[in-house]
N, C-alpha and C positions, 0 to 999 in steps of 0.2 A: 504494500500500500504506500503510495507516495504521500507527500505532505498534504496535497489538496485533492486526493482522490485518484482512482485508477482509471486509465483510459485505454481502450482497445478499439480496433477498427475492423470492419468487415465490408466486403463489396467485391466487385469484379477485380479491383486492384486497390489494395489499401493505400497506395500512393497516388490514386487517381486525382486528377486536377480538381474535381468537384467533390467536396466533402461536407456532410451534415454532422455537426457536433451536437449530441443530445446530452445535456447535463441533467442528472436525476438526483434530486435532493430537495430538502425543505428550504424555506426562506432563511437567509443568514448563514447558509452552508459554505459560502465563499465562491459562488459562481462567477460573479463579476471579477473577482481577483484572479481566478484561474484564466478567464478569457483575456483579461488585460495583459497577461504575461505571454500570450501566444504571439508568435511571429510567423506569418503576418496575422494581424488581428482579424477575427471573423466578424461578419455582419451579425450583430446580436439581435435576433428577433425576440423582443422582450415584452412579455404580457403587461408589465408595468407601464409601458408606453401607450397602452390603449387609452383613448380619450375618455376622461371622466372617471377612470377607475379610482383615482385618488382625489378626494375633496380637500381643498386648501381652506383651512379654518384658523383664524387667530386663536392662540391658546386661551385667551381670556373668554372666548365665546364657547368653548367646550364646556358641557355640563360638568360640574365639580364631581359628580358621582360616576363619570365615565371612566373606563379603564385607563385610557391615556392620561387623563387629568390626574388621577390618583397616582399613577406611576411617576409622572413628571414631578408632582408636588413632593412626593416621598423621596425621590432621588435627589432633589435639590435642597432638602432640609439642611440647615446649618448644624454643625457639631457632630458629624458622623464619627463614631468611635471605631478604633481599629479592632475592637472585639465584637464578635457576633452577639446580638441581643435576641435571645429566643423569644422573650415575651413580646418585644416589638415586632418581630417577624410573624409571630402567631396572630397578633392584632391586625397587621397589614394583610396577611393572607386571608383572614376572615372578611375584611372589607373587599378585597379583590375578588373573592369567590362569587359574589353577586354579579360581577361584571363579565364572568366567563360564560360564553354561550355554548355550553356542553351539557347535555341532559344527564349523562352518567355521573352520579355523585362522586365516585372515587376519582374519575378522570378530571372532573371540574376542580376538585380539591387539589389534585396533583399539579394542575396547571397554575392555580392561584399560589400554591406553595413555591413552585419554581420561579414565578414572577417576583414573589416577595424575597426569595433568596438572591435573585439577580439584582434587585434594588439595593439590598444590603451590601452585596459585593461592590456595586458601583460606588456607593457612598464611602466604603472603606478604601477602595482603590483610587478614587478620584475625589478626595475631600474638598477640593477647591472649585468644584463644579458650580456651587451656589454663587460664588464670587464672580464666576465667568458667565453668569446667566445672560447678560446683555449681548454676549457674543454667540449664544446658542441660537438655534432656529427660532424665528419670530412667530412662525405659524406651524400648525400641524398639517401633515398630509395624511389624511385618514383613509385607509383602505376600505372601499365599498364592496364588501364581500358579496353582496347581492348582484353585483355587476360582473362577477368573475366569469360566468359563462359567456357573456358578450365579449369580454376581454380575450378569452381563449379563442373565440371565433375570429375576432379581429386579427389576432396574432397568427392564426392558421392561414388566413387570407394573405397576410403580409409575407409569410414564409413561402407560400405557393408562388407569389409574384416574384420574390427574390430568386427562387429556383428557376422559374420560367425565363427570367432575364439572364440566367447563367452566372449568377454571383458564385465565384469558385468556393468560398468558404463561408458557411452559414452556421450560426449557433441557435439552437432551440432549447429553451429551458425556462428558468425562473418560475418556481413553484410547479414545474412540470413533473408531477409525481404520479399521476393517474394513467392507467394503461390506455384508455381511449385517446387521450391527447398524444401519448407516445405513438400509438398505432397510426394516428393521422399523419404524424411527421414521417414515420417510416414509409407509409404509402406514398407520400409526396417524393421521398427520396427514391423509391423504386420507379415512380413515374418519370422522374427527370434525370435518372441515371447518376445519382449521388451515392458515393460510398458513405457508410455510417460509422461514426466514432462515438462511443459512449463514455462519459465521465461519471464515475460513481462518486456521489457526494453524500452518501447516506450514513457515514460513520461519525458525524459530529454529534457529540453528546447533547441531549435535549437542554440541559442546564446551560451549556455553552451557547447554544442557539439563542436562548432567551436573554442571556447576558449581552450578546452581540446586538440583539434587537433593541434592548433598552438603551444601550450606548448610541446606536444609530438614531433612535428616536430623539434623544437629547441633542445630538449634533446636527441632524438634518431635518428633523420634524416628521420623518416618515414613520407612520404608526401602522404596525401589523399586529392585530390582536393575538394574544398568546394562544388562543384556541386554533387560530389559523395555522400557526407554526406547528402545534401539536398534531392537528389532523393531517397536515402535509407530511410530517415526519412518519406518521403511521402509514400513509398511502405509499410513501417511498419504500418502506420496509415490505409492504404488501407486493410491490412490484418485484422485489427480490424473490419472494415466494413464487410468484407467477412465472419467473424465469428459472425455477428450480434451484434457487440460491446460487446460481452461476451468473454473476453479473458481468457479462461481456456483450459486445455488440451483436454477435451472432445469436446468442440466446435471447436477448431482448428483442431483436428484430423478428425472430421466429415467433416469440410469444405474442408480439404485437400483430403480426400477420394472422396468427391463429385466432386471436380475439376478434379481428375483423371478419374472418371467415365464419366464426361461430355466430356473430351477430347477424350476418347475412342469412345464414341457415335458419336462425330463430325468426327473423322477419318473414322469411318465405313461408314458414309454417303457420303464421298467424292468419 
């Protein structure tokens, strides 16, 4: 396993001029960092670029009881101690639990607890954040999860257009953890003659993902609910199971093609 994930390629020729890079992993797994280090840099077809997926809202206009507002206020409290305060973490986790949109009680509590731990970590690691508040993001960019399907459809169209235009190196990912989305990308690669390279980014610990998310929110204003990170991480692990726990390009592409074939047969029987 490399520092940022494993990558393997499959196609008529792994060194083919046209390559589709599929990154599979949850938000904050490091996709942008991996792609930025590539030479040449691929065209990153990013779901986040979909119009309207993120709503820009001044921090002061966010409800005080919202997850983002609670996280930001707690992370920027003065006087963070170097020692972990279990009572404070318990109280914060209890407040956050009401903001986590997950039905399962244990999963909801686990997400709230991870978020509370991340806030404690940020306060201990970066005790001067409160002093630097004026230099932090002035507004929140809140993920509109209800628009995710439209965002995926938008990105799929953009991916198809890039391939039809013959862009030699294209990347598809960014919360790309569900097999239907992967299958669509594989089908486009087959149609346009692209080799497929898969980057496995599923091995980042959930607590680490949440820490990165909190820090990114403070620095850039980009808000991704903890439940979205959790559900995406679960979906990424499920994609491993669907490929027989062998996460390489050949296995993933074959599983994606099989899922499309299965859906077609199911539709024909209806």
